[in-house]
Each structure stands twice: as structure tokens, then as C-alpha cells.
C-alpha positions as CSV (number, residue, x, y, z in Angstrom):
1,X,-77.1,1.1,-2.1
2,X,-75.1,3.5,0.0
3,X,-73.6,0.9,2.3
4,X,-72.7,-1.2,-0.6
5,X,-71.0,1.7,-2.4
6,X,-69.2,2.5,0.8
7,X,-68.1,-1.0,1.2
8,X,-66.7,-1.1,-2.3
9,X,-64.9,2.2,-1.8
10,X,-63.4,0.9,1.4
11,X,-62.4,-2.3,-0.4
12,X,-60.6,-0.3,-3.2
13,X,-58.8,1.9,-0.6
14,X,-57.5,-1.2,1.1
15,X,-56.3,-2.7,-2.2
16,X,-54.8,0.7,-3.3
17,X,-52.9,1.0,0.2
18,X,-51.9,-2.5,0.1
19,X,-50.3,-2.1,-3.5
20,X,-48.6,1.0,-2.3
21,X,-47.3,-0.6,0.8
22,X,-46.1,-3.7,-1.4
23,X,-44.5,-1.1,-3.7
24,X,-42.8,0.6,-0.8
25,X,-41.5,-2.5,0.5
26,X,-40.0,-3.6,-2.8
27,X,-38.3,-0.1,-3.1
28,X,-36.9,-0.4,0.5
29,X,-35.8,-3.9,-0.3
30,X,-34.1,-2.7,-3.4
31,X,-32.4,0.3,-1.5
32,X,-31.4,-2.0,1.2
33,X,-29.6,-4.4,-1.1
34,X,-28.0,-1.5,-3.1
35,X,-26.7,-0.1,0.4
36,X,-25.6,-3.5,1.5
37,X,-23.6,-4.2,-1.8
38,X,-21.8,-0.8,-2.0
39,X,-18.1,-0.9,-1.8
40,X,-18.3,2.4,0.2
41,X,-19.2,2.6,3.7
42,X,-22.5,4.4,4.5
43,X,-23.9,5.7,7.8
44,X,-27.2,7.5,8.2
45,X,-27.5,9.9,11.1
46,X,-30.6,11.4,12.5
47,X,-31.0,15.2,13.4
48,X,-29.9,14.2,17.1
49,X,-26.6,12.7,15.8
50,X,-27.8,9.1,16.5
51,X,-26.8,6.4,14.0
52,X,-30.0,4.9,12.3
53,X,-28.5,2.8,9.6
54,X,-25.1,1.4,8.5
55,X,-24.0,-1.0,5.7
56,X,-21.5,-4.0,5.9
57,X,-18.7,-2.0,4.1
58,X,-18.6,0.4,6.9
59,X,-18.1,-2.6,9.4
60,X,-15.3,-3.8,7.1
61,X,-13.6,-0.4,6.6
62,X,-13.7,0.6,10.3
63,X,-13.1,-3.1,11.4
64,X,-16.2,-3.0,13.7
65,X,-17.6,-6.2,15.1
66,X,-21.3,-6.9,14.0
67,X,-23.9,-6.7,16.7
68,X,-26.8,-8.8,17.1
69,X,-28.7,-5.7,18.5
70,X,-31.0,-4.2,15.6
71,X,-30.1,-0.7,14.7
72,X,-33.0,0.9,16.2
73,X,-31.7,-0.4,19.6
74,X,-28.6,1.7,19.2
75,X,-26.1,-0.6,17.4
76,X,-23.5,2.0,17.8
77,X,-25.5,4.8,19.5
78,X,-27.0,3.6,22.7
79,X,-29.3,6.0,24.5
80,X,-29.7,3.9,27.7
81,X,-30.6,6.1,30.7
82,X,-28.0,7.0,33.2
83,X,-24.3,7.7,32.9
84,X,-22.3,6.2,29.9
85,X,-20.3,3.2,30.7
86,X,-16.9,4.0,32.1
87,X,-14.1,3.7,29.7
88,X,-16.2,3.3,26.5
89,X,-14.1,4.4,23.8
90,X,-16.9,5.8,21.6
91,X,-18.4,7.7,24.5
92,X,-15.3,9.1,25.4
93,X,-14.6,10.4,21.8
94,X,-18.0,11.8,21.5
95,X,-17.7,13.9,24.6
96,X,-14.2,15.0,23.7
97,X,-15.3,16.0,20.3
98,X,-18.6,17.8,21.4
99,X,-16.5,19.8,23.8
100,X,-13.8,20.5,21.2
101,X,-11.2,19.1,23.5
102,X,-8.5,18.4,20.8
103,X,-6.0,16.9,23.3
104,X,-8.6,14.4,24.4
105,X,-9.5,13.5,20.9
106,X,-5.8,13.0,19.8
107,X,-5.2,10.9,22.9
108,X,-8.2,8.9,22.0
109,X,-7.0,8.4,18.4
110,X,-3.5,7.4,19.6
111,X,-5.1,4.6,21.7
112,X,-8.1,3.5,19.5
113,X,-7.3,4.6,16.0
114,X,-9.2,7.5,14.3
115,X,-12.6,6.1,14.2
116,X,-15.7,8.2,14.8
117,X,-19.2,7.1,15.3
118,X,-21.7,9.3,17.1
119,X,-22.7,8.2,20.6
120,X,-24.8,9.6,23.3
121,X,-23.6,12.9,24.9
122,X,-23.7,16.6,24.4
123,X,-24.5,17.8,20.8
124,X,-21.4,18.7,19.0
125,X,-23.2,21.7,17.5
126,X,-23.8,23.3,21.0
127,X,-20.7,25.3,20.8
128,X,-19.1,26.8,17.6
129,X,-16.2,24.6,16.6
130,X,-12.8,26.6,16.6
131,X,-11.5,24.9,13.5
132,X,-12.7,23.7,10.2
133,X,-12.9,20.1,9.1
134,X,-10.0,20.7,6.8
135,X,-7.8,22.0,9.7
136,X,-8.9,19.2,12.2
137,X,-7.5,15.6,12.0
138,X,-8.9,12.2,12.1
139,X,-12.2,11.6,14.0
140,X,-12.4,15.1,15.2
141,X,-12.6,16.2,11.5
142,X,-15.3,13.7,10.8
143,X,-17.1,14.9,13.8
144,X,-17.1,18.5,12.6
145,X,-17.9,17.6,8.9
146,X,-21.0,15.7,9.9
147,X,-22.3,18.5,12.4
148,X,-21.5,21.2,9.9
149,X,-23.3,19.4,7.2
150,X,-26.4,19.2,9.5
151,X,-26.2,22.9,10.6
152,X,-25.3,24.5,7.4
153,X,-26.9,22.3,4.8
154,X,-23.9,22.1,2.8
155,X,-21.9,19.0,2.0
156,X,-18.6,18.6,4.0
157,X,-15.5,16.4,3.5
158,X,-13.0,15.1,5.9
159,X,-10.1,12.7,5.9
160,X,-10.2,9.7,8.3
161,X,-7.2,7.3,9.2
162,X,-8.4,4.0,10.7
163,X,-6.6,2.1,13.2
164,X,-5.4,-0.4,10.7
165,X,-3.8,2.6,8.7
166,X,-6.3,2.9,6.0
167,X,-7.1,6.4,4.5
168,X,-10.6,7.1,3.9
169,X,-12.4,10.2,2.4
170,X,-15.6,11.0,4.4
171,X,-18.3,12.9,2.8
172,X,-21.3,14.0,5.0
173,X,-24.4,15.4,3.0
174,X,-27.4,16.8,4.9
175,X,-30.5,14.7,4.6
176,X,-33.9,15.0,6.3
177,X,-32.5,17.1,9.0
178,X,-29.7,14.6,9.8
179,X,-26.9,13.5,7.5
180,X,-25.8,10.7,5.2
181,X,-22.0,10.0,5.7
182,X,-20.2,8.0,3.0
183,X,-16.8,6.4,3.7
184,X,-14.7,6.0,0.5
185,X,-11.3,4.1,0.9
186,X,-8.6,5.9,-1.0
187,X,-5.7,3.9,0.7
188,X,-4.2,2.4,-2.6
189,X,-4.6,5.8,-4.6
190,X,-3.0,7.5,-1.4
191,X,-0.3,5.1,-1.6
192,X,0.3,5.3,-5.2
193,X,0.6,9.1,-5.0
194,X,3.2,8.8,-2.2
195,X,5.1,6.2,-4.2
196,X,5.1,8.6,-7.4
197,X,6.3,11.5,-5.2
198,X,9.2,9.4,-3.8
199,X,10.1,8.0,-7.1
200,X,10.3,11.6,-8.6
201,X,12.4,12.8,-5.7
202,X,14.7,9.7,-5.7
203,X,15.1,9.6,-9.4
204,X,16.2,13.2,-9.5
205,X,18.7,12.5,-6.8
206,X,20.1,9.3,-8.5
207,X,20.4,11.4,-12.0
208,X,22.0,14.4,-10.2
209,X,24.9,12.5,-8.7
210,X,26.5,11.1,-12.1
211,X,25.5,14.2,-14.0
212,X,27.3,16.3,-11.4
213,X,30.4,14.3,-11.6
214,X,30.4,14.3,-15.3
215,X,30.1,18.0,-15.3
216,X,32.9,18.5,-12.7
217,X,35.3,16.4,-14.7
218,X,34.3,18.0,-18.1
219,X,35.0,21.5,-16.4
220,X,38.4,20.4,-15.1
221,X,39.3,19.2,-18.6
222,X,38.0,22.1,-20.5
223,X,39.9,24.4,-17.9
224,X,43.4,23.1,-18.8
225,X,43.3,19.5,-17.5
226,X,43.9,18.1,-21.0
227,X,47.5,19.6,-20.8
228,X,48.3,17.0,-18.1
229,X,48.0,13.5,-19.4
230,X,47.6,12.0,-16.0
231,X,44.9,14.3,-15.0
232,X,43.2,13.9,-18.4
233,X,43.2,10.2,-18.1
234,X,41.9,10.3,-14.5
235,X,38.9,12.5,-15.3
236,X,38.2,10.9,-18.6
237,X,37.8,7.6,-16.7
238,X,35.4,9.5,-14.3
239,X,33.3,10.6,-17.0
240,X,33.1,7.1,-18.6
241,X,32.4,5.5,-15.2
242,X,29.5,7.9,-14.6
243,X,28.3,7.7,-18.0
244,X,28.1,4.0,-17.7
245,X,26.2,4.5,-14.6
246,X,23.5,6.6,-16.2
247,X,23.3,4.3,-19.2
248,X,22.6,1.3,-16.6
249,X,20.1,3.5,-14.9
250,X,18.3,4.3,-18.1
251,X,18.4,0.7,-19.3
252,X,16.8,-0.5,-16.0
253,X,14.2,2.2,-16.1
254,X,13.2,1.3,-19.6
255,X,13.2,-2.3,-18.6
256,X,10.7,-1.9,-15.8
257,X,8.6,0.4,-17.9
258,X,8.2,-2.3,-20.6
259,X,7.2,-4.9,-17.8
260,X,4.6,-2.4,-16.4
261,X,3.4,-2.0,-19.8
262,X,2.7,-5.7,-20.0
263,X,5.5,-6.6,-22.5
264,X,5.5,-10.4,-22.4
265,X,8.6,-12.6,-21.5
266,X,9.7,-15.4,-23.4
267,X,8.5,-18.9,-22.8
268,X,11.1,-21.3,-23.9
269,X,12.7,-24.4,-22.5
270,X,15.6,-23.3,-20.0
271,X,18.2,-25.4,-18.1
272,X,17.6,-23.1,-15.3
273,X,20.2,-25.0,-13.1
274,X,22.8,-24.2,-15.7
275,X,21.9,-20.5,-15.7
276,X,22.2,-20.2,-11.9
277,X,25.5,-21.9,-11.9
278,X,26.8,-19.7,-14.7
279,X,25.7,-16.5,-13.0
280,X,27.2,-17.5,-9.7
281,X,30.4,-18.3,-11.6
282,X,30.6,-15.0,-13.4
283,X,30.2,-13.1,-10.0
284,X,32.3,-15.3,-7.9
285,X,35.5,-13.0,-8.6
286,X,33.7,-9.8,-7.5
287,X,32.6,-11.7,-4.3
288,X,36.2,-12.8,-3.6
289,X,37.3,-9.2,-4.0
290,X,34.8,-8.1,-1.5
291,X,35.9,-10.9,1.1
292,X,32.5,-12.5,1.0
293,X,32.2,-16.2,0.5
294,X,29.7,-17.4,-2.3
295,X,28.3,-20.8,-2.5
296,X,25.9,-22.3,-4.9
297,X,23.6,-25.4,-4.3
298,X,21.5,-26.7,-7.1
299,X,19.1,-29.9,-6.9
300,X,20.2,-32.5,-9.3
301,X,16.7,-33.7,-10.3
302,X,15.2,-30.5,-11.6
303,X,12.3,-30.8,-14.1
304,X,12.5,-29.0,-17.4
305,X,11.5,-25.3,-17.0
306,X,10.1,-23.1,-19.5
307,X,10.6,-19.3,-19.2
308,X,12.9,-16.4,-20.1
309,X,16.6,-17.1,-19.6
310,X,17.5,-13.6,-19.5
311,X,15.0,-12.7,-16.9
312,X,16.4,-15.4,-14.7
313,X,19.9,-14.1,-15.1
314,X,18.8,-10.6,-14.3
315,X,16.8,-11.7,-11.1
316,X,19.9,-13.7,-9.8
317,X,22.5,-11.1,-10.7
318,X,20.6,-8.2,-8.9
319,X,19.9,-10.3,-6.0
320,X,23.5,-11.3,-5.5
321,X,24.7,-7.6,-6.3
322,X,22.3,-6.6,-3.4
323,X,23.6,-9.3,-1.0
324,X,27.4,-8.5,-1.9
325,X,26.6,-4.8,-1.1
326,X,25.0,-5.3,2.3
327,X,27.3,-8.1,3.5
328,X,30.6,-7.1,5.4
329,X,33.7,-8.8,4.6
330,X,34.0,-12.2,6.2
331,X,30.3,-12.9,5.5
332,X,28.7,-15.3,3.3
333,X,26.1,-15.6,0.6
334,X,24.3,-18.8,-0.3
335,X,22.4,-19.5,-3.5
336,X,20.0,-22.6,-3.5
337,X,17.9,-23.7,-6.4
338,X,15.2,-26.4,-5.5
339,X,12.1,-28.0,-7.1
340,X,8.8,-27.2,-5.7
341,X,5.4,-28.8,-6.3
342,X,4.6,-26.2,-9.1
343,X,8.0,-25.0,-10.3
344,X,11.4,-24.0,-8.8
345,X,12.5,-22.0,-5.8
346,X,15.5,-19.6,-6.1
347,X,16.7,-18.6,-2.6
348,X,19.6,-16.1,-2.0
349,X,20.6,-15.9,1.7
350,X,23.2,-13.7,3.3
351,X,24.8,-12.9,6.6
352,X,24.8,-9.2,6.1
353,X,23.4,-6.3,8.1
354,X,19.8,-7.2,7.5
355,X,16.7,-5.1,7.1
356,X,14.5,-3.4,9.7
357,X,10.8,-4.5,9.6
358,X,9.4,-1.1,8.8
359,X,11.5,-1.2,5.5
360,X,10.3,-4.6,4.2
361,X,7.3,-3.5,2.6
362,X,8.9,-0.8,0.4
363,X,12.3,-2.4,-0.6
364,X,11.0,-3.4,-4.0
365,X,10.0,0.1,-4.8
366,X,12.0,2.0,-7.5
367,X,15.1,3.8,-6.1
368,X,14.0,2.9,-2.4
369,X,17.2,2.6,-0.3
370,X,17.2,1.5,3.3
371,X,20.4,3.2,4.0
372,X,21.2,5.7,1.1
373,X,24.8,6.3,1.9
374,X,25.7,2.7,2.1
375,X,23.7,1.9,-0.9
376,X,25.4,4.5,-3.1
377,X,28.7,3.5,-1.8
378,X,28.1,-0.1,-2.8
379,X,27.0,1.1,-6.2
380,X,24.1,0.0,-8.3
381,X,21.1,2.0,-9.7
382,X,18.8,1.7,-6.9
383,X,16.5,-0.3,-9.1
384,X,17.7,-3.9,-8.7
385,X,15.0,-5.1,-6.5
386,X,12.4,-3.2,-8.3
387,X,13.4,-5.1,-11.4
388,X,13.6,-8.4,-9.6
389,X,9.9,-7.8,-8.6
390,X,8.7,-7.0,-12.0
391,X,10.5,-9.8,-13.7
392,X,9.1,-12.3,-11.1
393,X,5.8,-11.0,-11.7
394,X,6.2,-11.3,-15.5
395,X,7.0,-14.9,-15.1
396,X,4.0,-15.6,-13.2
397,X,6.0,-16.1,-9.9
398,X,6.3,-14.3,-6.6
399,X,9.2,-13.0,-4.4
400,X,9.5,-12.9,-0.7
401,X,11.8,-11.4,1.8
402,X,12.7,-12.3,5.4
403,X,15.2,-10.4,7.4
404,X,16.6,-9.8,10.8
405,X,18.9,-6.7,11.7
406,X,22.4,-8.1,12.4
407,X,21.7,-11.6,11.3
408,X,21.0,-11.5,7.6
409,X,18.6,-11.4,4.8
410,X,16.9,-14.2,2.6
411,X,15.1,-13.6,-0.7
412,X,13.0,-16.3,-2.1
413,X,11.8,-16.3,-5.7
414,X,9.2,-18.9,-6.7
415,X,8.8,-19.4,-10.5
416,X,6.2,-21.8,-11.9
417,X,7.0,-24.3,-14.6
418,X,5.3,-22.2,-17.2
419,X,3.2,-25.1,-18.5
420,X,1.9,-28.4,-17.1
421,X,4.4,-30.0,-14.9
422,X,6.3,-32.9,-16.7
423,X,5.6,-36.2,-15.2
């Protein structure tokens, strides 16, 4: 009777509860998988500022070492009784942010990188911050964004620079009394914007110089200079020289634009050794005039190569122009073409002034000049190395540079055969 009905009811409740538990478990597993596979770093913070959960992408973005401790034990938010461990950078940062000690925050960032993870210590919301997230920097900004999201109930954003130099947008959204913090890596986009700004500024400067020279010469001629044949000849030559420079500049820009748009290069049989020898022969006189010795070494047993003859000529010409411009009189430039397992390697080594390490990552950018004054005195459009990089990429190869200030620079261009290597 009643006992049987009660037992049946209890059994139904148990089955319903078990089904709901199974459903919740599946949902938790699905959410965990989504979280773990996200490219963005995610951190869940409780109402007391303790880290409840993170995902692998956060470890990667902030370059944190994985811990064997479960999150509940305080993976990055230990709440052990007693004083904080002396010298713990996260504790030091938490205390500095909580007390709004900007000097200590910046000192911490200088030593450890701008990495913020909430640790034990006074609550950052105990006192009203004297600055907004947008006005603060690094880890201080993230601390303020998280605390303001929790106290105001509004989404907050901050910029974070990691110790490795990556730029992250950090979005803190209120959730369950705490906050969900998402770290989005915008390093490449940030870098692209910087390159674009530099390109516009440098291109404007490169265009301004010849245009100013042409205008000045034209004004002199129209102001009576044509009456003197010697003056007219000199200023006409100036106009012609700078007009040629503008034409070369436009041609190089158009060539780079076509390569960036994916315009394919030719794939024809090329006697690449002969091409290298011809380019060196054509430029030998200009090297003699600069007082720089030019030597060329070509392997005798080069296998047939398929590619774009014009591209190889452009690559070598630009590398040699660059070497001549940065090698003082009495120096030397060596060109060497050798076979590799997968193609050929073209190496241009000079005994010039060299390039400082901080410039090596940017020398293939359009208009980037290590020494603007010397570069412009040496001539050229400022696009030579950028064109080398784009042409090499279009041929499926790669270019590398090694340099030491005061010793010299070596550029190495590796080009694949363009088809199965002949036997």
C-alpha cells in the first residue's frame, strides 16, 4: 500500500536525481572542454578575489608553470595560515596593488613582467583607487579592472604586457559575486598597427625629400635660372635624378604590393649560377668606385633550378647595394652560391659597420632604416630589404641575417629547387 507507493516515489526521485546529476556532469565536462580548448586565457575569480579556475591558454599566455596542486588548493591563490612567503612575487604584487602603491607595482613589473594573479592579502577594494584602469598600466590596470567589475557590476577592460613582451587585452566581467577574466592576445594586431604607422610616417618622409628637391630646382629655373645654361643644366639634372628616385620608389612599392597580393612568380629552368655571376659582374665597377672589394664564389656542381630569373636578380642586386652602402672603403663583400639538400643557398657577407641586435627583427620592414642619415646618403629607396624578403617568400624560400657591430653582416637566402630535386 502506502509503503510500496512511498518506495516507488523514492525510487523515481532517485532516478530523476541521478539523471539530473548525469546531465549536469555532461554539461560540466562540455564546458570544461570548451574552456580548455579556447585560444583566449580565462580566469574565474570568486567574491574574495581568489582564483577558482584557469585554462591552459592562460598558462601559455602568461608563461606560467603548471602546478600539480588542484585549483581548490590554491593553484595561484594560496590561503595558507600565517605570513606570506618572503619574496613571493605574486604576494608582493597583490599587496602593492591592494594598497595602491604604484611605485611598488611598477618596480614589480620591471623585475617580473606585468603579470597579475590575485593572491592572499588585503582586498583591493578596501580603498577607493586613485586612478581608473585606463590610466593605470600593466598588472595594476588588471587589478583595478577586476576589482571594479566586482564592485560596480560593469564590464571593465585593461591592457597587459607580459614578461615576454606580448600585448593582451584583459576583459573582466562580473559573475556570481566574483568575476570572469578573459585574456585576449593582440600582439600581432598591435604589431601590425605599429608597422602601418611607421610605414606611413617613413613613406611620407621618403617621398618628401625628392619632391622638395624637384620643387626647389623647378622654382630656381622658373625664377630666371633658364637664362644661365650652366645653372639650367645643373638644376635640370637635379630634377631628373630625383624624378628617377621617385620612379624607383613607386616601382618597388608596386612590386611589393603585387607580391603581398599573391601574384605568382615564374617557375622556369634558370641557370642560377650564371645569373649570380652576371649580377656581380654588372655591379663590380660601382664597388671599385666605392673602394670595396667584391668577390664571387659559385659551386661548380649546382643542380638545375626552377624559379624566377628576375626575382633572383632583384634579390642579389638589393643585397649587394645594401652591402656596398654600409661597408666603408677598404672593406670587402663576398658572394657565395652553394647547393643544399633542398635547393641553393645564396650568401652575401660584408665587413661593414654591422647591425645592432635590436634592429635585426625590423630590417625587412618597408622604409625601415637602422641609420637614416647614412642610408639616405648611400642612396636607395629604403625598400630593398623588404623586397628581398617578399621575393624570397614568393619563391618558397627563407632569408636570415646575422650581424655584429663593427665586424660585418651576413645575409643568407635559401631557395628550394621548385620541384623534385633532380637525381
